[in-house]
Structure formats: structure tokens, C-alpha cells
BANUTI-870260 format. One record per atom (N, C-alpha, C): residue in three letters; x, y, z. Coordinates in steps of 0.001 Angstrom, whole numbers, plus 524288, in hexadecimal, padded with zeros to 5 digits. Example, Ala and Ser with C-alpha at 12.3 -4.5 7.8 and 13.67 -1.06 7.14 Angstrom:
# BANUTI-870260
ALA833867E9C681E78;ALA8300C7EE6C81E78;ALA833907F31C81E78;SER832327F73681BA8;SER835667FBDC81BE4;SER832648001E81EBE;
This chain:
# BANUTI-870260
METB8F870AAAAF7D97;METB94390ADCDF7F53;METB955D0AFEFF78DA;THRB97970B6D9F7A71;THRB99AA0B73FF740C;THRB9D250B4FCF716B;ARGB9BE70B654F6D99;ARGB9EFF0B3EDF6838;ARGBA5930B9FBF6836;VALBA8960B64CF6880;VALBB02F0BB90F6811;VALBB0350BA07F6412;ILEBAFCF0BF24F6030;ILEBB15F0C08BF5BC4;ILEBB8770C255F5C2A;ARGBBA290BDEFF59F1;ARGBBFFB0BF3EF59AE;ARGBC3AC0C384F5803;GLYBC6B90C651F5AF4;GLYBC8E90CA85F5883;GLYBCCB40C961F524E;TYRBCFF10CCBFF5059;TYRBD20C0CB66F4B76;TYRBD68D0C959F4C23;ILEBDA6A0C835F5184;ILEBDD100C64CF531B;ILEBDC2B0C11DF4F89;ALABDA8E0BC4FF516F;ALABD9390B73CF4F96;ALABD8180B9EDF480C;ARGBD5850BD18F4806;ARGBD4DA0BCE3F4251;ARGBDA830BD2EF3F92;ARGBDD150C0C3F40D2;ARGBE1360C109F3D96;ARGBE4920BD60F3D3D;ARGBE3C90BA12F43AE;ARGBE8B70B433F4291;ARGBE5C40AF8DF3E42;ARGBE0240B176F3FA4;ARGBDE5E0AE36F3A33;ARGBE02F0B0A1F35CC;THRBE0370B478F3417;THRBE2660B605F30C4;THRBE47C0B5BFF2E30;LYSBE8C40B588F31C7;LYSBEF130B373F30D0;LYSBEFD90B003F2F4F;METBEDB70AA50F32A8;METBECB80A50FF3146;METBEADE0A5C1F2E33;ARGBE66B0A60CF2A61;ARGBE50D0A597F264E;ARGBE9E00A67AF2046;SERBEC650AB1AF209D;SERBED010ADB8F1D55;SERBF2260A927F1CC0;PHEBF4900A85AF215B;PHEBF8470A189F2091;PHEBF5E909E68F1CCF;VALBF44309D26F1D76;VALBF0F1097B6F1B38;VALBEAEC0983FF1658;SERBEC2509C08F14C9;SERBEA490A0B9F1006;SERBEA4D09C74F0B40;SERBEE6B099FFF0A90;SERBEC6809611F063D;SERBEBE9090AEF0597;PHEBED3608ECDF0B86;PHEBEB0A08811F0B69;PHEBE2D30883BF09F1;ARGBE31E0836BF0A93;ARGBE0000816EF07C6;ARGBD9FB081E5F0C35;GLYBD59C08097F0C24;GLYBD20F07F65F0F7A;GLYBCFAB08144F155A;ALABD08A07DF4F18C1;ALABCF78081C7F1D4D;ALABD59A081DDF1F8A;HISBDA380806AF1B92;HISBDFD507FF3F1EA0;HISBDE3B086ABF1E50;SERBDBF1089BEF1B69;SERBDCDF08EA6F1A22;SERBD862092E5F1CF2;LYSBD47B08E8AF1FD1;LYSBCFE0090D4F227F;LYSBCDDD091ABF26CA;CYSBCFCD08CD6F28F2;CYSBCDB708CDBF2DB0;CYSBD36308C73F311B;ILEBD11B090CFF369A;ILEBD4DE09267F399E;ILEBD96508D87F3B56;ARGBD67508C71F3E0B;ARGBD9F9087B9F3F63;ARGBDE1908448F3D32;ILEBDB7A08245F394D;ILEBDF6D08029F33AE;ILEBE32908164F3300;ILEBE04A08875F329E;ILEBE78508C90F2F3B;ILEBE97E089F7F347E;ALABE7F708BBCF3922;ALABEE1308C3AF3CEA;ALABEEC8086FDF3C52;GLNBED9B08305F3A8B;GLNBF16407EAEF3D82;GLNBF10E07C1FF357F;GLNBF13407F71F31B8;GLNBF4E508022F2C0E;GLNBF77F082D1F2B8F;GLNBF8C8087ECF3117;GLNBFBBC08B1BF2F2B;GLNC00C808912F3193;ILEBFFD208610F362F;ILEC048008285F3A00;ILEC06BD07E79F360E;ARGC034407D79F34E4;ARGC05DD07900F3196;ARGC090807B4FF2C7D;ALAC06DE0803EF29DA;ALAC09A808182F2537;ALAC0F1B08188F281D;LEUC0EAE08524F2C16;LEUC150908845F2E41;LEUC1817083BFF3081;PHEC171107FD0F3276;PHEC19B607BC4F328E;PHEC1CB9079E3F2BA5;SERC18E607973F2848;SERC1B3107544F251D;SERC2048078AEF223F;SERC1ED607EBCF22A7;SERC21C1082E8F1E87;SERC297C08296F2312;HISC2738082ADF26B8;HISC2B140814BF2A54;HISC2E5207C74F2832;ARGC2B36078A2F28D6;ARGC2DC8073E6F2817;ARGC2FDE071CFF23F9;ASPC2DF807541F1F09;ASPC2F3A07586F1A0E;ASPC31AF07938F1834;ARGC333207BC6F1AFA;ARGC380607DCCF1B8B;ARGC3C2D07C1EF19D6;ASPC3E7D07866F1EA2;ASPC42840759FF20F6;ASPC429B070DCF1D01;LYSC3DCB06EE0F1ACC;LYSC3F81069BEF17EF;LYSC3FA706D2EF11BE;LYSC3E9E07279F0F53;LYSC40F507214F0A7B;LYSC47930739AF0B60;LYSC49A60743CF0F08;LYSC4EFD076BCF1218;LYSC526E06F17F0DFC;ILEC4DFC069C1F0F88;ILEC5098065D9F1127;ILEC4F4C064D2F0A31;ASNC4CB90670DF07CF;ASNC4A3106565F02EA;ASNC4DF8066B2EFFDC;PHEC503706BEFEFFA5;PHEC53A806EEBEFCC9;PHEC586406B84EFCD1;ARGC5AE90699FF027B;ARGC5FD60677CF0295;ARGC5E2A06199EFFD8;ARGC5BC405D4CEFEC5;ARGC59ED05B54EFED3;ARGC5A1505C24EF8DC;LEUC578605F77EF5B6;LEUC57B005F91EF12E;LEUC5EB106204EEE12;TRPC60FD063BDEF2BB;TRPC67BC066F9EF072;TRPC68AE061A0EEF7B;ILEC68F205E88EF37C;ILEC6CA505886EF393;ILEC6B3805640EF0BC;THRC6657054F6EED80;THRC667F0525DEE9A6;THRC678C054B4EE52C;ARGC677C058D7EE2B6;ARGC6A6205C9FEDF96;ARGC701D059E5EDD53;ILEC72D105C10EE452;ILEC768805A40EE347;ILEC79220540FEE209;ASNC764C050E2EE579;ASNC767704D17EE27B;ASNC760604AAEEDD6B;ALAC724304E29EDC94;ALAC714F04AACED73A;ALAC754E04E2EED233;ALAC77D8051F4ED2D2;ALAC7C42055DCECED6;ALAC7F8C05245ED0A6;ILEC832F050A6ED662;ILEC861E04D8DED61D;ILEC85D104759ED482;ARGC806604652ED3FB;ARGC81450420EED18B;ARGC8155041E1ECB27;GLUC7CEF044F9ECA0D;GLUC7C0C0459EEC580;GLUC83E104739EC0B5;THRC879A04847EC3C7;THRC8A410492AEC043;THRC9128048D7EC2A0;LYSC8F4304349EC59C;LYSC926704053EC607;LYSC974104214EC9A8;ILEC9609047A8ECD41;ILEC99A104A29ED0EE;ILEC9AFF04804ED36F;TYRC9742045C2ED8DB;TYRC9A0904180EDCC7;TYRC942803CE9EDD3D;TYRC95F6039F4EDFBB;TYRC934203619EDDB9;TYRC8D11034E5EE254;SERC8E1D039ABEE73B;SERC89F803B86EEACD;SERC89B403F98EEC42;TYRC8648042D2EEE9E;TYRC846704755EF1D3;TYRC88B904743EF629;SERC867504270EFAA5;SERC89C804344EFE3E;SERC8F57042BCEFF13;LYSC92DF040BEEF92D;LYSC976B04256EFA77;LYSC98FF04682EF7C4;PHEC965C04A19EF3EB;PHEC97AE04D58EF1E2;PHEC96B705303EF63B;ILEC93AB0521CEFA20;ILEC92F70559DEFECA;ILEC978F054DDF00EB;HISC974C0502CF036E;HISC9AAD04F6BF08CE;HISCA09D05003F059B;ASPCA0AB04E93EFFD5;ASPCA6FC0542FEFD09;ASPCA88505770EFDB7;LEUCA4BB05A8CEFD40;LEUCA28606158EFC5E;LEUCA51206248F02CE;TYRCA43D0607CF06B7;TYRCA2AE060A3F0B9E;TYRCA99505FFEF0E38;LYSCAAED05BDBF0C94;LYSCB15405A23F0C0A;LYSCB42705DA1F0980;ARGCB1EA060A5F0496;ARGCB5F2063D7F0401;ARGCB4F4068F5F05D5;GLNCB2920696DF0720;GLNCAFBE06DEBF097F;GLNCAE11072AAF0503;LEUCAB7B071FCF0164;LEUCA7FF073E7EFD8D;LEUCA2FF072FDF0045;ILECA241078AAF0157;ILEC9DB4077DDF0546;ILEC980707ADBF005E;PHEC960707861EFF67;PHEC908B078CCEFCC3;PHEC8BB3076E0EFE7D;ASNC871507988EFF34;ASNC81F507857F001B;ASNC7FAA07557EFC8A;ARGC7D4F072C0EFF5F;ARGC7AB406DCCEFAC3;ARGC74E8071E6EF780;LYSC749D07819EF813;LYSC709307A19EF3F7;LYSC736907B69EEFD3;ILEC790907EC3EF01E;ILEC7B7F07FABEF004;ILEC7D1807CA7EE935;LEUC7FCA0784EEED44;LEUC81B50741FEE862;LEUC7DFD07234EE5A6;ALAC78A1070D7EE68F;ALAC747207097EE306;ALAC7268072FBEDF0F;GLNC71DF076BBEE0A4;GLNC736007BF9EDB26;GLNC782A07ADAED83E;ILEC7BE5079B7EDA06;ILEC81C9079F2ED6C2;ILEC7F94073ECED34D;ALAC7F6E0716FED644;ALAC7D2006C35ED2E4;ALAC790006C92ECD4F;ILEC761F06FFDECF68;ILEC7130070D2ECA79;ILEC731107380EC781;LEUC74A907940EC929;LEUC75EB07D30EC470;LEUC7D7407E9CEC49E;ASNC7F7207BB5EC5A5;ASNC850807BAAEC313;ASNC88C70779AEC485;ARGC894B07363EC0C5;ARGC89C906E85EC1CF;ARGC8F3E06F2AEC288;ASNC93A4072EFEBF6C;ASNC98A307508EBF7F;ASNC993507456EC59A;CYSC975707634EC6DC;CYSC982407737ECAC4;CYSC99A6073A0ECF02;LEUC958B0701FED09E;LEUC966706C17ED28B;LEUC9A49067EBED1A7;TYRC9A1E06903ECBA8;TYRC9F670654AEC811;TYRCA64A066C0ECC76;ARGCA4BE06C7DECCA1;ARGCAA2C06FC5ECF21;ARGCAB0206D2CED4DB;ILECA6B306D2AED969;ILECA49206CC4EDCCF;ILECA8310677CEDE5A;SERCA56F06448EDA8C;SERCA7DE05F41EDB35;SERCAC2D05CDEEDA36;ASPCAE0406011ED72F;ASPCB34605F54ED493;ASPCB6E20616CED837;GLUCB7D9066FCEDD5F;GLUCB7B706825EE0F9;GLUCB91E0626BEE553;ILECB4F505FC5EE646;ILECB44805D67EE9FB;ILECB84E0590AEE8FD;ILECB5DC056A4EE2CB;ILECBAD80513AEE16D;ILECC0B60545CEE178;LYSCC17B05927EE08C;LYSCC78805B8AEDF87;LYSCCA4D05C57EE51C;LYSCC71205E53EE7EE;LYSCC92B05D5EEED2A;LYSCCCB1057B5EF26C;ASPCC7BE053D6EEEB1;ASPCC66D04E59EEFB7;ASPCCAC104CD7EEDEB;ASPCCAF904D06EE96B;ASPCD12104C16EE768;ASPCD76E04DA9EEAE8;TRPCD6C3051CEEEA55;TRPCDAD8056A8EECCC;TRPCDBDA05323EF2F9;LYSCD7A50521AEF564;LYSCDB800507BEFB84;LYSCDAFB04AD9EFA2C;GLUCD851046FEEF6AE;GLUCD9EB04098EF75B;GLUCDDCC0401DEF261;SERCE07C042DEEEFD7;SERCE4E2042E4EECAF;SERCEAEC03FF3EF0F8;PROCEC0703C57EEEB3;PROCF25403889EF0BF;PROCF63403D83EF101;GLUCF52503F20EEA8A;GLUCFBCC0408FEEA9D;GLUCFB8D046B3EEE90;LEUCF8E604AEAEF06E;LEUCF8B604E92EF2D8;LEUCF9B804BF2EF8E3;ILECFA0704631EFA86;ILECFC280462CEFFD4;ILED01DD04442EFFDB;
């Protein structure tokens, strides 16, 4: 049986696969079978880690807000602060609150004063 030399289509497919893994080390960038496996693994990991990045940033923002609140004695807990924000319908997302906590503490004081002021107004007995 004579040997069949494959055409350019398979060669183009392998070249495209090699260009994807060109920065990998060892057999991960040389052998076609291993290249195919590593390509699948890399694409799966990138999809998974895009979701993890969102989770990690949210955790970071929550940590920064909590640290700023406890350091300046505005509130004694993050959860009470967020609960009161929602109760008073002052809608800020955690990313913006974290940036305010780092860059502009006076604004964070004003937000907390607004929460406390509304809280005192609703609970004051002389207005009832």
C-alpha cells in the first residue's frame, strides 16, 4: 500500500493549533495530541477564571468597605451598613463604595450621616 501524503488542510489546522500554544513549554507546544489537550484545557481555564475574577473583585470591594467603616468608626459592621443603605434607598454598588472609601473618606462620612439622619428622623418620638 502506498503512503498517502496528506494535503494542506491538515497542515493548516495543525499550524493554527501550534500558533495558539506557541508560548507553552516542552511537548505542550510540540506534539499535536498534547497540543490539542492543552488547547482545550487553556480555553476551559480562561472561561472559568473570568467568572472567578468577578467573584474575587467583589470580595476585594467588600473587604475595603468593611475596613474603611471599622477604621473610621462610622459603623460597627459592613452588613449593617449595607442593610441601612438599602433600607434608606441609597443605592450604591460595592465597586463605587470601595472607591469612595479609598479616595474620598469625607464622602463616606456624608453617606453615613445621611443614613443616620434619616434613621433619627423616622425614630424621633416628638414627630409622631
